[in-house]
N, CA, C and O atoms as a GROMACS GRO file, in nm:
protein
  464
    1MET      N    1  -0.317   4.890  -0.560
    1MET     CA    2  -0.207   4.822  -0.497
    1MET      C    3  -0.241   4.795  -0.351
    1MET      O    4  -0.289   4.882  -0.279
    2MET      N    5  -0.214   4.674  -0.309
    2MET     CA    6  -0.247   4.636  -0.172
    2MET      C    7  -0.131   4.669  -0.079
    2MET      O    8  -0.014   4.648  -0.112
    3ASP      N    9  -0.165   4.723   0.038
    3ASP     CA   10  -0.063   4.753   0.137
    3ASP      C   11  -0.012   4.626   0.205
    3ASP      O   12   0.106   4.618   0.241
    4ASN      N   13  -0.100   4.529   0.223
    4ASN     CA   14  -0.064   4.403   0.289
    4ASN      C   15  -0.097   4.287   0.196
    4ASN      O   16  -0.204   4.228   0.206
    5PRO      N   17  -0.005   4.254   0.105
    5PRO     CA   18  -0.036   4.145   0.012
    5PRO      C   19  -0.052   4.012   0.085
    5PRO      O   20   0.007   3.989   0.191
    6MET      N   21  -0.132   3.924   0.026
    6MET     CA   22  -0.155   3.791   0.083
    6MET      C   23  -0.023   3.714   0.092
    6MET      O   24   0.003   3.648   0.192
    7TYR      N   25   0.058   3.723  -0.012
    7TYR     CA   26   0.183   3.650  -0.018
    7TYR      C   27   0.299   3.750  -0.012
    7TYR      O   28   0.320   3.825  -0.108
    8PRO      N   29   0.373   3.752   0.097
    8PRO     CA   30   0.487   3.844   0.103
    8PRO      C   31   0.594   3.801   0.002
    8PRO      O   32   0.607   3.683  -0.030
    9ALA      N   33   0.668   3.897  -0.046
    9ALA     CA   34   0.776   3.866  -0.138
    9ALA      C   35   0.878   3.778  -0.066
    9ALA      O   36   0.912   3.802   0.050
   10ALA      N   37   0.926   3.677  -0.137
   10ALA     CA   38   1.031   3.594  -0.081
   10ALA      C   39   1.153   3.683  -0.057
   10ALA      O   40   1.184   3.770  -0.138
   11SER      N   41   1.220   3.662   0.054
   11SER     CA   42   1.336   3.744   0.085
   11SER      C   43   1.442   3.661   0.155
   11SER      O   44   1.414   3.553   0.208
   12ARG      N   45   1.562   3.712   0.155
   12ARG     CA   46   1.671   3.644   0.227
   12ARG      C   47   1.643   3.642   0.377
   12ARG      O   48   1.676   3.545   0.445
   13ASP      N   49   1.582   3.748   0.428
   13ASP     CA   50   1.551   3.752   0.571
   13ASP      C   51   1.453   3.641   0.609
   13ASP      O   52   1.473   3.573   0.709
   14LEU      N   53   1.348   3.623   0.529
   14LEU     CA   54   1.251   3.517   0.558
   14LEU      C   55   1.315   3.380   0.541
   14LEU      O   56   1.288   3.289   0.620
   15SER      N   57   1.398   3.364   0.440
   15SER     CA   58   1.466   3.238   0.418
   15SER      C   59   1.560   3.206   0.535
   15SER      O   60   1.566   3.093   0.583
   16ARG      N   61   1.632   3.305   0.579
   16ARG     CA   62   1.722   3.288   0.693
   16ARG      C   63   1.644   3.251   0.819
   16ARG      O   64   1.684   3.163   0.895
   17GLN      N   65   1.531   3.319   0.841
   17GLN     CA   66   1.448   3.291   0.958
   17GLN      C   67   1.395   3.148   0.953
   17GLN      O   68   1.398   3.077   1.054
   18ARG      N   69   1.348   3.105   0.838
   18ARG     CA   70   1.297   2.969   0.822
   18ARG      C   71   1.407   2.868   0.855
   18ARG      O   72   1.383   2.769   0.923
   19HIS      N   73   1.528   2.895   0.806
   19HIS     CA   74   1.641   2.806   0.832
   19HIS      C   75   1.680   2.805   0.979
   19HIS      O   76   1.706   2.699   1.036
   20GLU      N   77   1.683   2.922   1.041
   20GLU     CA   78   1.721   2.930   1.182
   20GLU      C   79   1.621   2.859   1.273
   20GLU      O   80   1.661   2.803   1.376
   21LEU      N   81   1.496   2.860   1.238
   21LEU     CA   82   1.393   2.797   1.320
   21LEU      C   83   1.394   2.644   1.310
   21LEU      O   84   1.351   2.576   1.403
   22ALA      N   85   1.444   2.591   1.200
   22ALA     CA   86   1.450   2.445   1.182
   22ALA      C   87   1.564   2.411   1.087
   22ALA      O   88   1.540   2.368   0.974
   23PRO      N   89   1.688   2.430   1.131
   23PRO     CA   90   1.802   2.414   1.040
   23PRO      C   91   1.818   2.274   0.980
   23PRO      O   92   1.848   2.261   0.862
   24GLU      N   93   1.798   2.170   1.059
   24GLU     CA   94   1.814   2.034   1.007
   24GLU      C   95   1.710   2.004   0.900
   24GLU      O   96   1.741   1.947   0.795
   25THR      N   97   1.588   2.042   0.927
   25THR     CA   98   1.481   2.019   0.830
   25THR      C   99   1.504   2.102   0.705
   25THR      O  100   1.484   2.053   0.594
   26SER      N  101   1.544   2.225   0.723
   26SER     CA  102   1.572   2.313   0.609
   26SER      C  103   1.682   2.254   0.522
   26SER      O  104   1.670   2.252   0.399
   27ASP      N  105   1.789   2.209   0.584
   27ASP     CA  106   1.900   2.150   0.508
   27ASP      C  107   1.856   2.022   0.436
   27ASP      O  108   1.894   1.998   0.322
   28ALA      N  109   1.775   1.941   0.505
   28ALA     CA  110   1.727   1.817   0.444
   28ALA      C  111   1.637   1.847   0.324
   28ALA      O  112   1.644   1.780   0.222
   29PHE      N  113   1.552   1.949   0.338
   29PHE     CA  114   1.463   1.984   0.226
   29PHE      C  115   1.544   2.034   0.107
   29PHE      O  116   1.516   1.997  -0.007
   30LYS      N  117   1.645   2.117   0.133
   30LYS     CA  118   1.729   2.166   0.023
   30LYS      C  119   1.800   2.052  -0.048
   30LYS      O  120   1.808   2.050  -0.171
   31ALA      N  121   1.852   1.956   0.029
   31ALA     CA  122   1.920   1.840  -0.030
   31ALA      C  123   1.822   1.756  -0.111
   31ALA      O  124   1.854   1.709  -0.220
   32PHE      N  125   1.703   1.736  -0.056
   32PHE     CA  126   1.599   1.659  -0.125
   32PHE      C  127   1.562   1.727  -0.257
   32PHE      O  128   1.553   1.661  -0.361
   33SER      N  129   1.541   1.857  -0.252
   33SER     CA  130   1.506   1.932  -0.372
   33SER      C  131   1.615   1.924  -0.477
   33SER      O  132   1.587   1.903  -0.595
   34ALA      N  133   1.740   1.939  -0.434
   34ALA     CA  134   1.852   1.931  -0.528
   34ALA      C  135   1.858   1.793  -0.594
   34ALA      O  136   1.884   1.782  -0.714
   35ALA      N  137   1.833   1.688  -0.516
   35ALA     CA  138   1.835   1.552  -0.571
   35ALA      C  139   1.720   1.531  -0.669
   35ALA      O  140   1.739   1.471  -0.775
   36VAL      N  141   1.603   1.580  -0.634
   36VAL     CA  142   1.485   1.562  -0.720
   36VAL      C  143   1.504   1.631  -0.854
   36VAL      O  144   1.467   1.576  -0.958
   37PHE      N  145   1.559   1.751  -0.853
   37PHE     CA  146   1.570   1.829  -0.977
   37PHE      C  147   1.701   1.809  -1.052
   37PHE      O  148   1.725   1.876  -1.152
   38ALA      N  149   1.786   1.718  -1.006
   38ALA     CA  150   1.910   1.688  -1.078
   38ALA      C  151   1.875   1.605  -1.202
   38ALA      O  152   1.773   1.537  -1.206
   39ASP      N  153   1.962   1.612  -1.303
   39ASP     CA  154   1.945   1.527  -1.420
   39ASP      C  155   1.944   1.381  -1.375
   39ASP      O  156   2.022   1.341  -1.289
   40GLY      N  157   1.856   1.304  -1.434
   40GLY     CA  158   1.847   1.161  -1.406
   40GLY      C  159   1.786   1.096  -1.527
   40GLY      O  160   1.824   1.127  -1.640
   41GLU      N  161   1.694   1.005  -1.506
   41GLU     CA  162   1.623   0.945  -1.618
   41GLU      C  163   1.539   1.050  -1.690
   41GLU      O  164   1.510   1.036  -1.809
   42ILE      N  165   1.501   1.154  -1.617
   42ILE     CA  166   1.430   1.268  -1.675
   42ILE      C  167   1.524   1.388  -1.666
   42ILE      O  168   1.584   1.412  -1.561
   43ASP      N  169   1.538   1.462  -1.776
   43ASP     CA  170   1.629   1.576  -1.777
   43ASP      C  171   1.572   1.693  -1.696
   43ASP      O  172   1.452   1.699  -1.668
   44LYS      N  173   1.661   1.786  -1.659
   44LYS     CA  174   1.623   1.900  -1.574
   44LYS      C  175   1.510   1.983  -1.634
   44LYS      O  176   1.419   2.024  -1.562
   45LYS      N  177   1.515   2.008  -1.764
   45LYS     CA  178   1.412   2.090  -1.827
   45LYS      C  179   1.275   2.025  -1.812
   45LYS      O  180   1.178   2.092  -1.777
   46THR      N  181   1.267   1.896  -1.839
   46THR     CA  182   1.139   1.826  -1.828
   46THR      C  183   1.090   1.827  -1.684
   46THR      O  184   0.972   1.846  -1.658
   47LYS      N  185   1.182   1.806  -1.590
   47LYS     CA  186   1.144   1.809  -1.449
   47LYS      C  187   1.088   1.946  -1.412
   47LYS      O  188   0.991   1.955  -1.336
   48GLN      N  189   1.147   2.052  -1.463
   48GLN     CA  190   1.098   2.186  -1.432
   48GLN      C  191   0.963   2.212  -1.499
   48GLN      O  192   0.879   2.282  -1.442
   49LEU      N  193   0.941   2.159  -1.617
   49LEU     CA  194   0.810   2.171  -1.681
   49LEU      C  195   0.704   2.096  -1.600
   49LEU      O  196   0.591   2.144  -1.586
   50ILE      N  197   0.740   1.980  -1.548
   50ILE     CA  198   0.648   1.907  -1.460
   50ILE      C  199   0.618   1.992  -1.337
   50ILE      O  200   0.503   2.002  -1.294
   51ALA      N  201   0.722   2.053  -1.281
   51ALA     CA  202   0.704   2.136  -1.161
   51ALA      C  203   0.615   2.256  -1.189
   51ALA      O  204   0.533   2.293  -1.105
   52VAL      N  205   0.629   2.316  -1.306
   52VAL     CA  206   0.542   2.429  -1.342
   52VAL      C  207   0.396   2.382  -1.345
   52VAL      O  208   0.307   2.449  -1.292
   53ALA      N  209   0.373   2.267  -1.406
   53ALA     CA  210   0.236   2.214  -1.414
   53ALA      C  211   0.181   2.185  -1.274
   53ALA      O  212   0.069   2.225  -1.242
   54VAL      N  213   0.259   2.116  -1.193
   54VAL     CA  214   0.214   2.082  -1.058
   54VAL      C  215   0.191   2.208  -0.975
   54VAL      O  216   0.096   2.215  -0.898
   55ALA      N  217   0.277   2.307  -0.991
   55ALA     CA  218   0.262   2.433  -0.916
   55ALA      C  219   0.129   2.500  -0.948
   55ALA      O  220   0.069   2.564  -0.862
   56HIS      N  221   0.083   2.486  -1.071
   56HIS     CA  222  -0.047   2.542  -1.106
   56HIS      C  223  -0.162   2.463  -1.045
   56HIS      O  224  -0.265   2.520  -1.010
   57VAL      N  225  -0.145   2.333  -1.030
   57VAL     CA  226  -0.248   2.252  -0.966
   57VAL      C  227  -0.250   2.279  -0.816
   57VAL      O  228  -0.358   2.292  -0.757
   58THR      N  229  -0.133   2.289  -0.754
   58THR     CA  230  -0.128   2.317  -0.610
   58THR      C  231  -0.151   2.464  -0.581
   58THR      O  232  -0.174   2.503  -0.466
   59GLN      N  233  -0.147   2.546  -0.684
   59GLN     CA  234  -0.173   2.690  -0.677
   59GLN      C  235  -0.078   2.762  -0.580
   59GLN      O  236  -0.120   2.847  -0.501
   60CYS      N  237   0.048   2.727  -0.589
   60CYS     CA  238   0.152   2.791  -0.507
   60CYS      C  239   0.218   2.902  -0.589
   60CYS      O  240   0.293   2.872  -0.682
   61PRO      N  241   0.192   3.029  -0.556
   61PRO     CA  242   0.249   3.136  -0.637
   61PRO      C  243   0.402   3.140  -0.635
   61PRO      O  244   0.465   3.174  -0.735
   62TYR      N  245   0.461   3.105  -0.522
   62TYR     CA  246   0.607   3.102  -0.515
   62TYR      C  247   0.662   2.993  -0.606
   62TYR      O  248   0.762   3.014  -0.675
   63CYS      N  249   0.597   2.878  -0.607
   63CYS     CA  250   0.640   2.767  -0.692
   63CYS      C  251   0.621   2.801  -0.840
   63CYS      O  252   0.706   2.768  -0.923
   64ILE      N  253   0.510   2.865  -0.871
   64ILE     CA  254   0.486   2.904  -1.011
   64ILE      C  255   0.599   2.994  -1.060
   64ILE      O  256   0.656   2.971  -1.166
   65GLN      N  257   0.631   3.095  -0.982
   65GLN     CA  258   0.737   3.187  -1.023
   65GLN      C  259   0.873   3.118  -1.028
   65GLN      O  260   0.946   3.128  -1.126
   66GLY      N  261   0.906   3.047  -0.922
   66GLY     CA  262   1.038   2.985  -0.914
   66GLY      C  263   1.061   2.879  -1.019
   66GLY      O  264   1.167   2.875  -1.082
   67HIS      N  265   0.962   2.794  -1.040
   67HIS     CA  266   0.981   2.685  -1.137
   67HIS      C  267   0.965   2.733  -1.281
   67HIS      O  268   1.023   2.674  -1.372
   68THR      N  269   0.887   2.839  -1.303
   68THR     CA  270   0.882   2.897  -1.438
   68THR      C  271   1.019   2.954  -1.472
   68THR      O  272   1.070   2.932  -1.582
   69LYS      N  273   1.078   3.026  -1.379
   69LYS     CA  274   1.213   3.081  -1.400
   69LYS      C  275   1.314   2.968  -1.421
   69LYS      O  276   1.399   2.976  -1.510
   70ALA      N  277   1.306   2.863  -1.338
   70ALA     CA  278   1.399   2.750  -1.351
   70ALA      C  279   1.380   2.677  -1.483
   70ALA      O  280   1.477   2.633  -1.544
   71ALA      N  281   1.255   2.665  -1.528
   71ALA     CA  282   1.228   2.600  -1.657
   71ALA      C  283   1.290   2.681  -1.771
   71ALA      O  284   1.352   2.625  -1.862
   72LEU      N  285   1.272   2.812  -1.765
   72LEU     CA  286   1.334   2.897  -1.868
   72LEU      C  287   1.486   2.884  -1.865
   72LEU      O  288   1.550   2.874  -1.970
   73ASN      N  289   1.543   2.885  -1.746
   73ASN     CA  290   1.689   2.872  -1.733
   73ASN      C  291   1.739   2.735  -1.779
   73ASN      O  292   1.855   2.721  -1.818
   74ALA      N  293   1.652   2.634  -1.774
   74ALA     CA  294   1.689   2.500  -1.819
   74ALA      C  295   1.666   2.482  -1.969
   74ALA      O  296   1.692   2.375  -2.024
   75GLY      N  297   1.617   2.587  -2.035
   75GLY     CA  298   1.600   2.582  -2.180
   75GLY      C  299   1.459   2.566  -2.230
   75GLY      O  300   1.437   2.552  -2.350
   76ALA      N  301   1.361   2.567  -2.141
   76ALA     CA  302   1.222   2.554  -2.185
   76ALA      C  303   1.180   2.680  -2.259
   76ALA      O  304   1.225   2.791  -2.228
   77THR      N  305   1.094   2.662  -2.357
   77THR     CA  306   1.041   2.776  -2.432
   77THR      C  307   0.912   2.825  -2.367
   77THR      O  308   0.851   2.755  -2.287
   78ASP      N  309   0.873   2.945  -2.402
   78ASP     CA  310   0.746   2.999  -2.354
   78ASP      C  311   0.630   2.905  -2.391
   78ASP      O  312   0.539   2.882  -2.311
   79LYS      N  313   0.634   2.852  -2.513
   79LYS     CA  314   0.528   2.764  -2.559
   79LYS      C  315   0.526   2.633  -2.481
   79LYS      O  316   0.419   2.580  -2.452
   80GLN      N  317   0.643   2.580  -2.447
   80GLN     CA  318   0.648   2.457  -2.368
   80GLN      C  319   0.590   2.481  -2.228
   80GLN      O  320   0.518   2.396  -2.175
   81ILE      N  321   0.622   2.596  -2.170
   81ILE     CA  322   0.569   2.628  -2.038
   81ILE      C  323   0.417   2.641  -2.044
   81ILE      O  324   0.347   2.589  -1.957
   82MET      N  325   0.366   2.709  -2.144
   82MET     CA  326   0.221   2.725  -2.156
   82MET      C  327   0.153   2.591  -2.180
   82MET      O  328   0.045   2.566  -2.127
   83GLU      N  329   0.216   2.505  -2.259
   83GLU     CA  330   0.159   2.372  -2.283
   83GLU      C  331   0.155   2.291  -2.154
   83GLU      O  332   0.058   2.220  -2.128
   84ALA      N  333   0.259   2.301  -2.072
   84ALA     CA  334   0.260   2.233  -1.942
   84ALA      C  335   0.146   2.284  -1.854
   84ALA      O  336   0.082   2.206  -1.784
   85ILE      N  337   0.122   2.414  -1.858
   85ILE     CA  338   0.013   2.473  -1.780
   85ILE      C  339  -0.122   2.421  -1.829
   85ILE      O  340  -0.210   2.393  -1.748
   86TRP      N  341  -0.138   2.406  -1.960
   86TRP     CA  342  -0.264   2.352  -2.013
   86TRP      C  343  -0.282   2.207  -1.973
   86TRP      O  344  -0.395   2.164  -1.946
   87VAL      N  345  -0.174   2.130  -1.968
   87VAL     CA  346  -0.183   1.992  -1.920
   87VAL      C  347  -0.234   1.993  -1.776
   87VAL      O  348  -0.322   1.915  -1.739
   88ALA      N  349  -0.178   2.083  -1.694
   88ALA     CA  350  -0.221   2.094  -1.554
   88ALA      C  351  -0.369   2.132  -1.545
   88ALA      O  352  -0.443   2.077  -1.463
   89ALA      N  353  -0.411   2.225  -1.628
   89ALA     CA  354  -0.551   2.269  -1.627
   89ALA      C  355  -0.644   2.154  -1.664
   89ALA      O  356  -0.750   2.138  -1.604
   90GLU      N  357  -0.604   2.074  -1.762
   90GLU     CA  358  -0.686   1.960  -1.802
   90GLU      C  359  -0.694   1.858  -1.690
   90GLU      O  360  -0.800   1.802  -1.663
   91MET      N  361  -0.582   1.834  -1.624
   91MET     CA  362  -0.579   1.736  -1.515
   91MET      C  363  -0.664   1.784  -1.397
   91MET      O  364  -0.734   1.705  -1.334
   92ARG      N  365  -0.658   1.914  -1.368
   92ARG     CA  366  -0.739   1.970  -1.259
   92ARG      C  367  -0.888   1.957  -1.293
   92ARG      O  368  -0.968   1.916  -1.209
   93ALA      N  369  -0.923   1.991  -1.415
   93ALA     CA  370  -1.062   1.979  -1.459
   93ALA      C  371  -1.102   1.832  -1.467
   93ALA      O  372  -1.216   1.797  -1.436
   94GLY      N  373  -1.009   1.748  -1.508
   94GLY     CA  374  -1.036   1.606  -1.519
   94GLY      C  375  -1.073   1.544  -1.385
   94GLY      O  376  -1.154   1.451  -1.379
   95GLY      N  377  -1.015   1.595  -1.277
   95GLY     CA  378  -1.049   1.546  -1.145
   95GLY      C  379  -1.195   1.572  -1.112
   95GLY      O  380  -1.263   1.485  -1.058
   96ALA      N  381  -1.242   1.691  -1.144
   96ALA     CA  382  -1.383   1.724  -1.120
   96ALA      C  383  -1.472   1.637  -1.208
   96ALA      O  384  -1.576   1.588  -1.163
   97PHE      N  385  -1.433   1.620  -1.332
   97PHE     CA  386  -1.510   1.536  -1.424
   97PHE      C  387  -1.519   1.393  -1.372
   97PHE      O  388  -1.627   1.335  -1.366
   98ALA      N  389  -1.405   1.336  -1.334
   98ALA     CA  390  -1.402   1.198  -1.286
   98ALA      C  391  -1.481   1.182  -1.156
   98ALA      O  392  -1.551   1.083  -1.137
   99HIS      N  393  -1.469   1.280  -1.067
   99HIS     CA  394  -1.538   1.271  -0.939
   99HIS      C  395  -1.688   1.296  -0.951
   99HIS      O  396  -1.761   1.276  -0.854
  100SER      N  397  -1.735   1.340  -1.067
  100SER     CA  398  -1.879   1.355  -1.086
  100SER      C  399  -1.948   1.220  -1.071
  100SER      O  400  -2.068   1.214  -1.046
  101ASN      N  401  -1.872   1.111  -1.088
  101ASN     CA  402  -1.929   0.978  -1.065
  101ASN      C  403  -1.984   0.964  -0.924
  101ASN      O  404  -2.084   0.896  -0.903
  102LEU      N  405  -1.919   1.028  -0.827
  102LEU     CA  406  -1.967   1.022  -0.689
  102LEU      C  407  -2.104   1.088  -0.677
  102LEU      O  408  -2.194   1.036  -0.611
  103ALA      N  409  -2.119   1.204  -0.740
  103ALA     CA  410  -2.248   1.273  -0.735
  103ALA      C  411  -2.354   1.194  -0.809
  103ALA      O  412  -2.466   1.179  -0.761
  104LEU      N  413  -2.320   1.142  -0.926
  104LEU     CA  414  -2.417   1.064  -1.003
  104LEU      C  415  -2.458   0.938  -0.928
  104LEU      O  416  -2.576   0.901  -0.928
  105ASP      N  417  -2.363   0.871  -0.865
  105ASP     CA  418  -2.394   0.752  -0.787
  105ASP      C  419  -2.487   0.786  -0.671
  105ASP      O  420  -2.580   0.710  -0.640
  106THR      N  421  -2.462   0.899  -0.606
  106THR     CA  422  -2.548   0.943  -0.496
  106THR      C  423  -2.688   0.972  -0.546
  106THR      O  424  -2.787   0.931  -0.485
  107ILE      N  425  -2.697   1.042  -0.657
  107ILE     CA  426  -2.828   1.071  -0.717
  107ILE      C  427  -2.902   0.941  -0.744
  107ILE      O  428  -3.021   0.929  -0.714
  108ASN      N  429  -2.833   0.845  -0.801
  108ASN     CA  430  -2.896   0.718  -0.835
  108ASN      C  431  -2.940   0.640  -0.711
  108ASN      O  432  -3.044   0.573  -0.713
  109HIS      N  433  -2.863   0.649  -0.604
  109HIS     CA  434  -2.899   0.578  -0.481
  109HIS      C  435  -3.012   0.647  -0.404
  109HIS      O  436  -3.098   0.582  -0.345
  110VAL      N  437  -3.010   0.779  -0.406
  110VAL     CA  438  -3.115   0.853  -0.334
  110VAL      C  439  -3.246   0.846  -0.412
  110VAL      O  440  -3.354   0.845  -0.353
  111GLY      N  441  -3.236   0.842  -0.542
  111GLY     CA  442  -3.355   0.825  -0.624
  111GLY      C  443  -3.423   0.953  -0.667
  111GLY      O  444  -3.528   0.948  -0.732
  112HIS      N  445  -3.367   1.068  -0.633
  112HIS     CA  446  -3.429   1.193  -0.678
  112HIS      C  447  -3.391   1.217  -0.824
  112HIS      O  448  -3.275   1.211  -0.863
  113ARG      N  449  -3.491   1.244  -0.899
  113ARG     CA  450  -3.471   1.272  -1.041
  113ARG      C  451  -3.542   1.402  -1.073
  113ARG      O  452  -3.656   1.423  -1.034
  114SER      N  453  -3.474   1.488  -1.144
  114SER     CA  454  -3.538   1.612  -1.190
  114SER      C  455  -3.635   1.578  -1.300
  114SER      O  456  -3.611   1.490  -1.383
  115THR      N  457  -3.744   1.649  -1.300
  115THR     CA  458  -3.842   1.630  -1.407
  115THR      C  459  -3.823   1.734  -1.515
  115THR      O  460  -3.887   1.727  -1.620
  116THR      N  461  -3.735   1.831  -1.491
  116THR     CA  462  -3.710   1.931  -1.594
  116THR      C  463  -3.572   1.917  -1.650
  116THR      O  464  -3.533   1.993  -1.738
   0.00000   0.00000   0.00000
């Protein structure tokens, strides 16, 4: 067990401090978040599944926990959450795969070829 974890536990004290330091921005962010996650053309559960996937790509532990909990509360199943995570994993890996074109193009322009 670590005495000084990398990510402190979210707390009301930290939330209050964040709000006190920039109240207008904090209020605007809360309103924005509420609008984004409200039912619309996409239902709340689907939006939370998207958020779970994105949280895994951005690697935000607070977002992973919060949106996983919100997805469950919106009716998502464990299997739906895991499937969303696999979609995120494929997209993250897909970026590396797609960007390999940059390395291949550089190899082709520089002209170095391995003989083995």
